[in-house]
N, C-alpha and C positions, 0 to 999 in steps of 0.2 A: 406504532409511534416511532418517529425518527429519533435516533440517539443524538445527544448533544455532543459537540466537539470536546476533545479532552480538556481544553483550556477552561470551558464553562463547567465541566464536571469537577475540575480541581477547585474552582471557586465555590461550588455548591458544597463540596465535601470539607472545605476549610471551616473549622470551628472558630467562632468568634467568642472571645471571653465575655462573660455575662456583664462585667462592669462596664464594657464599652457600649452597652445598650442602655445604660441607666440615664433616663432623660431628667432634666431639672424640673419637669412638670410633676414629679413625684412629691416635691416639697410642699406645695400649697395644701394638699389634704393632710399632710403630717402636721403642719402648723395648726390647722383646724382641730385635729385630734388632740394636740397639746392643750388647746383652749378648752376642749371638752373635758379632758382629764383634770385640768386645773379647776374647772367648775365642780366636778365630782369630788375633788379634794376638800371643797368647802362645805359639802353637804352634812358632815357630822355636826358642824356648828349651827347650820341653818335648819336642818330637818332631823337631826339625830340619827342619821343613817350610819352604818359601820364605816369606819375609816379605811378598811381594807379594800373597798371598791375603788376609791380614788387612787389609792396607792398601786393597786394592780393595773389600773388603766395607765397611770403615769409610767410605770415600769415597762409596760408593753410598748407604749408609744416611744419611749426613750430607746429601747432596743431597735425598734423599726427605724427611727431616725438615724441612729449610729450605723445601722446596716446600709441604708441608702446613702448616707453621707460618705461612708467609707468607699462604696462603689463609685460614687461620682468623683471623689478625690483621686481614686486610682485611675479613672478615665482621664482626669485632668493631668495627672503626672505622665501618663502614657502619651497624651497629645495635648500639650498646653494650649494650642490654638483653639481648642473646643470652647474655651471660655469666651473668646471674642465671637465665635460663631453663634453661641447661644444668646449673646447680648444683642444680636441683630434682629431677633424676632421677639414679639411680645410674650409668648409662652416661656421663652428662655429667661427674659428679664424678670418676669413674675416668679419663676422658679428659683432663680438665684437670690432674689430679694427675700423670699420666704425661707430659703435655706438658712440665711443668717438670722432671720427673725425666729425661726424654730430653735436656733442655737441659744437665743436669749431665753426662750422658754425652757430649754434644757438646764439652764442655770437655776431656774425655779425648781425644777425636779431634783436638783442636786443639793439644794440648800439644807434640807433636813439631815443630810448625811455629812456634808463637809462644806462649810461656808468659804473656806480658802479655795477649794476647787471650783465652787460656784462663781467666785469672783474672777478667777482666771478664765473660765468659760464665757462669762459675760463680757469681759474685755475683748476676748478673741472674736466673739460674735459682733460686737460693735465695730471693731476694726474691719471685719469682713464686710459688714454692711456699708461702711464708709467706702471701702474699695469698690463695691458693686455700684454705689451711687456715682462715684467719680468715673467709672468705666461707662456707665449708661450716659452720663453727660457727654463724655468724649464720643460715644457712638452717635448721639443725637447731633452733635455739632459737625461731625465728619461724614456722617452717612447721607444717603439720598434724601431728598426733600419729602418724598412720599412716606418715608418711615418716621417722620417727625410729628405724627398726629398725637394729640393729647388723649390719654386713655386712663382708666382706673389703675393701671399698673404704676402710674406716677406716684400714687399714694403709697403703694407698697415700697417703692424705692426710696422716696424722699421723706416720707413720714413714718416709715417703719421703725425708726429709732424709738418711737414711743412705747413699743412693746417691752423695751428694756426696763421700763419703770416697774414692772411687776417684780423683777428680781432686785433692782437697785434700791427701791424703797425698803424692802425687807433687809437688805444688807446695810442699811444706814447711809446710803450715798445721797439720798434726796430727802433729807429730813425737813428741808424748808418747803417741800412741795405742798404741805397741808396748810401753809400760812400765806407767805407773800406771793407765791406763784399762782394762787387762786384769784388774784386781783385782775381786773380788766386790763390794765396796761401790760402786765406780764403776759397775759394770754395773747394780746395783740402782738407783742414783741416775738413770742414764740411762733405765732402764725407767719409773720413776715420772714423770720429766719428760715422756716421750713419751705417757703415758696421762692427763695432766691434762685435755686437752680432753674426752676421753670421760667422765672422772669428773665434770666440770662439767656436761656434758649430762645424764648419768644423774641427778645430783642435781636438775636442773631438771625432768626428766620425772617423777620421783617426786612 
């Protein structure tokens, strides 16, 4: 077998940091795991099962999320342009959207231990999701026409804010959600507010 040139051998021997290989596609399964852990956390009230099962699952998912998030942020700090690159493709958009949505679920996991920390985490997750939504709109408006197809990822990006209600209601931020917001006019208003980015993009594409 022929030997590779020295330049190729140097590239093969060069070790790449693990965090540089962390794809945003790791976050959707973590968001689903957070949902599963949150469901198990309710089993003591619904089925009388030990509370330790849900707590153990929530703790394990929290550690996994923090590990993946730390690696992705390290990759982002090392090469900030990776954020724009990830937003150009659907797996990247869904991964970044679920990254912030999982942060909202992290606030749920932290509530039994510190509501102050949970509030800070929830606000940061909402700001992160807002930034992702704005960057996705920018990518849709400035990117090629073939990349502007409507997909289920739009729901993650533009309607993902609804996940924050799990923590916000328990923190007392949405006390009116059980009364006036259940009416039909309020539901319609929330629906149209959530669709304005899509309507703006559609008007631009036409």
